[in-house]
C-alpha positions as a printed Julia matrix, in Angstrom:
285×3 Matrix{Float64}:
 -33.33   -1.91   -9.11
 -32.95   -5.6    -8.27
 -36.07   -6.69  -10.09
 -35.04   -4.73  -13.12
 -31.58   -6.25  -13.06
 -32.94   -9.78  -12.74
 -35.03   -9.15  -15.83
 -31.96   -7.75  -17.54
 -29.92  -10.84  -16.73
 -32.74  -13.03  -18.09
 -32.74  -11.0   -21.3
 -28.97  -11.32  -21.51
 -29.21  -15.08  -21.18
 -31.8   -15.16  -23.96
 -29.57  -13.01  -26.15
 -26.56  -15.19  -25.3
 -28.5   -18.32  -26.32
 -29.14  -16.74  -29.71
 -25.49  -15.81  -29.94
 -24.46  -19.37  -29.26
 -26.55  -20.49  -32.25
 -24.99  -17.72  -34.34
 -21.53  -18.91  -33.34
 -22.3   -22.54  -34.09
 -23.74  -21.64  -37.47
 -21.02  -19.3   -38.67
 -17.82  -19.97  -36.74
 -16.11  -22.41  -34.49
 -16.91  -21.58  -30.87
 -13.99  -20.54  -28.69
 -13.11  -23.21  -26.13
 -10.66  -21.04  -24.24
 -11.15  -18.2   -21.84
  -9.03  -15.32  -23.13
  -8.42  -12.02  -21.36
  -6.67   -9.14  -23.11
  -5.33   -6.17  -21.17
  -5.19   -3.75  -24.06
  -2.34   -1.29  -24.54
  -4.3     1.97  -24.83
  -1.88    4.35  -23.1
  -2.7     5.96  -19.75
  -6.08    4.31  -19.37
  -7.88    1.02  -18.94
  -9.41   -1.39  -21.41
  -9.86   -5.15  -21.1
 -11.44   -7.58  -23.53
 -12.73  -10.83  -22.02
 -13.71  -13.64  -24.41
 -15.56  -16.3   -22.44
 -15.65  -19.99  -23.41
 -18.34  -20.13  -26.07
 -17.15  -16.91  -27.7
 -19.06  -14.33  -25.63
 -17.2   -11.0   -25.72
 -17.15   -8.54  -22.83
 -15.27   -5.24  -23.19
 -14.5    -3.51  -19.9
 -13.57    0.17  -20.37
 -12.24    1.74  -23.55
  -9.24    3.88  -22.68
  -8.74    7.61  -23.34
  -8.84    7.62  -27.15
  -9.56    5.54  -30.25
  -6.59    3.21  -29.75
  -8.97    0.58  -28.4
 -10.59    0.3   -31.85
  -7.23   -0.56  -33.41
  -6.55   -3.16  -30.74
  -9.97   -4.77  -31.18
  -9.47   -4.89  -34.95
  -6.22   -6.81  -34.43
  -7.9    -9.39  -32.18
 -11.43   -9.88  -33.49
 -12.35  -11.09  -36.99
 -12.93   -8.21  -39.39
 -16.15   -9.86  -40.58
 -17.64  -10.21  -37.1
 -18.1    -6.79  -35.52
 -20.16   -7.84  -32.5
 -19.46   -7.3   -28.8
 -21.95   -8.82  -26.39
 -21.39   -6.5   -23.43
 -19.58   -3.2   -23.05
 -18.95   -2.2   -19.44
 -17.7     1.17  -18.22
 -16.22    0.9   -14.73
 -16.76    4.62  -13.98
 -17.15    7.83  -15.97
 -13.59    9.12  -16.13
 -12.34    9.93  -19.66
  -9.36    7.55  -19.49
 -11.86    4.72  -19.15
 -14.72    5.63  -21.47
 -13.69    7.92  -24.34
 -12.62    5.02  -26.56
 -16.04    3.41  -26.08
 -17.68    6.11  -28.2
 -16.16    4.7   -31.39
 -16.78    1.15  -30.22
 -20.5     1.85  -29.92
 -20.46    3.55  -33.31
 -18.73    0.82  -35.28
 -19.6    -2.4   -33.42
 -22.98   -3.96  -32.83
 -23.23   -4.08  -29.03
 -25.63   -6.26  -27.06
 -25.79   -3.98  -24.0
 -23.93   -1.11  -22.32
 -23.45   -1.36  -18.55
 -22.27    1.31  -16.14
 -22.59    2.29  -12.48
 -25.26    4.97  -12.86
 -23.07    8.0   -12.18
 -23.14   10.91  -14.6
 -19.86   11.81  -16.26
 -20.78   15.42  -16.94
 -21.02   17.32  -20.23
 -19.0    16.65  -23.36
 -17.69   13.17  -24.12
 -19.83   11.34  -21.56
 -23.04   12.76  -23.02
 -21.8    11.87  -26.49
 -21.28    8.28  -25.35
 -24.86    8.03  -24.05
 -26.18    9.7   -27.2
 -24.34    7.21  -29.44
 -25.75    4.34  -27.37
 -29.27    5.72  -27.86
 -28.79    6.36  -31.58
 -27.55    2.8   -32.09
 -30.33    1.34  -29.96
 -27.89   -0.2   -27.48
 -29.71   -1.2   -24.27
 -28.27    0.64  -21.27
 -28.29   -0.9   -17.8
 -27.03    0.09  -14.36
 -25.43   -2.59  -12.19
 -24.24   -2.43   -8.59
 -22.97   -4.63   -5.76
 -24.62   -8.07   -5.57
 -25.64   -8.1    -9.25
 -24.35  -10.92  -11.43
 -23.87  -11.65  -15.1
 -23.82  -15.36  -15.96
 -23.1   -17.31  -19.1
 -22.86  -21.1   -18.83
 -20.02  -21.83  -16.37
 -18.74  -18.25  -16.31
 -19.96  -15.49  -14.03
 -19.16  -11.86  -13.23
 -19.96  -10.98   -9.6
 -20.28   -7.23   -9.02
 -18.7    -6.54   -5.62
 -18.92   -2.74   -5.6
 -20.23   -0.04   -5.56
 -23.06   -0.35   -3.08
 -24.99    2.49   -1.44
 -21.9     3.36    0.61
 -19.89    4.28   -2.49
 -22.13    5.1    -5.45
 -22.57    8.75   -4.44
 -18.95    9.37   -3.48
 -17.51   12.65   -4.75
 -14.41   10.77   -5.9
 -15.61    8.89   -8.98
 -12.73    6.44   -8.62
 -14.4     4.99   -5.55
 -17.61    4.42   -7.54
 -15.82    1.99   -9.87
 -17.59   -1.22  -10.74
 -15.5    -3.97   -9.13
 -16.15   -7.28  -10.88
 -14.9   -10.75  -10.02
 -14.87  -13.11  -12.99
 -15.23  -16.79  -12.18
 -14.82  -19.36  -14.94
 -14.46  -22.89  -13.65
 -11.79  -22.72  -10.96
 -10.15  -19.63  -12.51
 -10.82  -16.15  -11.14
  -9.86  -12.65  -12.29
 -10.57   -9.43  -10.42
 -11.23   -6.15  -12.25
 -11.24   -3.14   -9.94
 -11.28   -0.1   -12.23
  -9.8     2.82  -10.3
 -11.13    1.75   -6.9
  -8.81    2.86   -4.12
  -7.94    1.95   -0.56
 -11.32    2.97    0.83
 -13.15    0.42   -1.32
 -10.48   -2.2    -0.67
 -10.78   -1.79    3.1
 -14.56   -1.96    2.87
 -14.53   -5.21    0.9
 -12.16   -6.7     3.47
 -14.37   -5.52    6.34
 -17.36   -7.27    4.73
 -15.27  -10.46    4.48
 -15.95  -10.7     0.75
 -13.84  -13.32   -1.0
 -11.64  -11.35   -3.38
  -9.09  -14.1    -4.06
  -8.14  -14.29   -7.72
  -5.51  -15.76  -10.01
  -5.27  -12.5   -11.94
  -5.67   -8.93  -10.7
  -6.25   -5.88  -12.86
  -4.31   -3.52  -10.58
  -6.34   -0.56   -9.34
  -5.87    2.97  -10.65
  -2.9     2.25  -12.92
  -0.67    1.35   -9.97
  -1.4     4.44   -7.88
  -0.02    4.4    -4.33
  -3.57    5.09   -3.12
  -4.76    1.67   -4.32
  -3.53   -1.89   -3.77
  -2.99   -1.77   -0.03
  -1.02   -4.73    1.28
  -3.91   -6.31    3.22
  -6.05   -6.27    0.09
  -3.3    -7.77   -2.05
  -2.74  -10.48    0.54
  -6.43  -11.38    0.33
  -6.45  -11.39   -3.47
  -3.15  -13.3    -3.57
  -2.81  -12.93   -7.35
  -0.38  -14.99   -9.41
  -0.49  -12.32  -12.13
  -0.93   -8.55  -11.69
  -1.67   -6.52  -14.83
  -1.02   -2.78  -14.7
  -2.58   -0.74  -17.5
  -0.52    2.41  -17.8
   1.06    4.77  -20.31
   3.2     7.88  -20.24
   1.97    9.99  -17.34
   2.88   12.7   -14.82
   1.44   10.86  -11.82
   4.34    8.46  -11.33
   2.16    5.44  -12.15
   2.89    2.74  -11.32
   4.4     3.95   -8.06
   7.32    2.24   -6.3
   5.06    1.71   -3.27
   2.56   -0.34   -5.28
   5.23   -2.31   -7.11
   6.83   -3.13   -3.76
   3.54   -4.35   -2.3
   2.91   -6.53   -5.36
   6.38   -8.02   -4.96
   5.67   -8.8    -1.29
   2.64  -10.93   -2.2
   4.6   -12.71   -4.94
   2.61  -11.47   -7.93
   4.27  -11.52  -11.33
   3.75   -8.03  -12.73
   3.01   -7.19  -16.35
   2.66   -3.6   -17.6
   1.09   -2.43  -20.83
   3.63    0.42  -21.14
   6.48   -2.11  -21.19
   4.83   -5.33  -22.39
   2.16   -4.02  -24.78
  -1.15   -5.87  -24.85
  -1.15   -8.72  -22.32
  -3.12  -11.86  -23.16
  -4.04  -14.5   -20.61
  -5.38  -17.75  -22.02
  -7.01  -20.56  -20.06
  -7.56  -23.83  -21.93
 -10.8   -25.71  -21.34
 -11.47  -26.8   -17.76
  -7.82  -26.54  -16.81
  -6.77  -24.22  -13.98
  -3.49  -23.61  -15.8
  -3.18  -20.48  -17.89
  -0.6   -18.9   -20.16
   0.46  -15.28  -20.46
   1.46  -13.71  -23.78
   2.96  -10.27  -24.37
   2.61   -8.14  -27.48
   6.19   -6.86  -27.3
């Protein structure tokens, strides 16, 4: 798998070089790093726009709301997304990606290799094939780089990829851009968090995409202490699970994280200007 992934990363860099020329020719390149935690209801979807204008969409929520959100952020005349990443094949993370792959030109689709069963998951893979979107599987220790920005895949490794609980197979990705870091954990729970701590992996980050919509089974205190986030973004909508739970909110308060929630704040935008380590947070509502 590693050799294949190294080739994939090389291809991505080649594609990204072409995209840089496209951006220079047709639009002003984006100097800022912008991260959008999209308000898609009870599900996850994040749009990362790297310095240079490279767009990475992580998850797509449970319905087509993500398409509306993307249309409000991206230029109507530029329907291109460089990378679409699905953290794991649960419907509240991938269903919205079906329309994205239909109506946007996508450079590559990345997932963890687990099958999501019949129905919508198979439709997603079929749409990717019909639209000639390259499909790649990434796992722990793989990286995606563009200029001074990098996604490090921290999980899953062989200890988690075949877990019965698909939440624990979530792609956990640490974004590094200059001195700024953001951690995206999908629905990974306490088992993955404890494992990362046991391996002494540096999970510190300025911004944390809180695991599993604020479930009490994620975001253990030791993990949050190691991440030490300034900002914690919880992507959540109306639900019967009690998300986000009082236990998780309490643990986030203990580590001093400022909490934003898509059910209360709408889409959350974090913007980092140039090489500065300072960032701003904007709320839709």
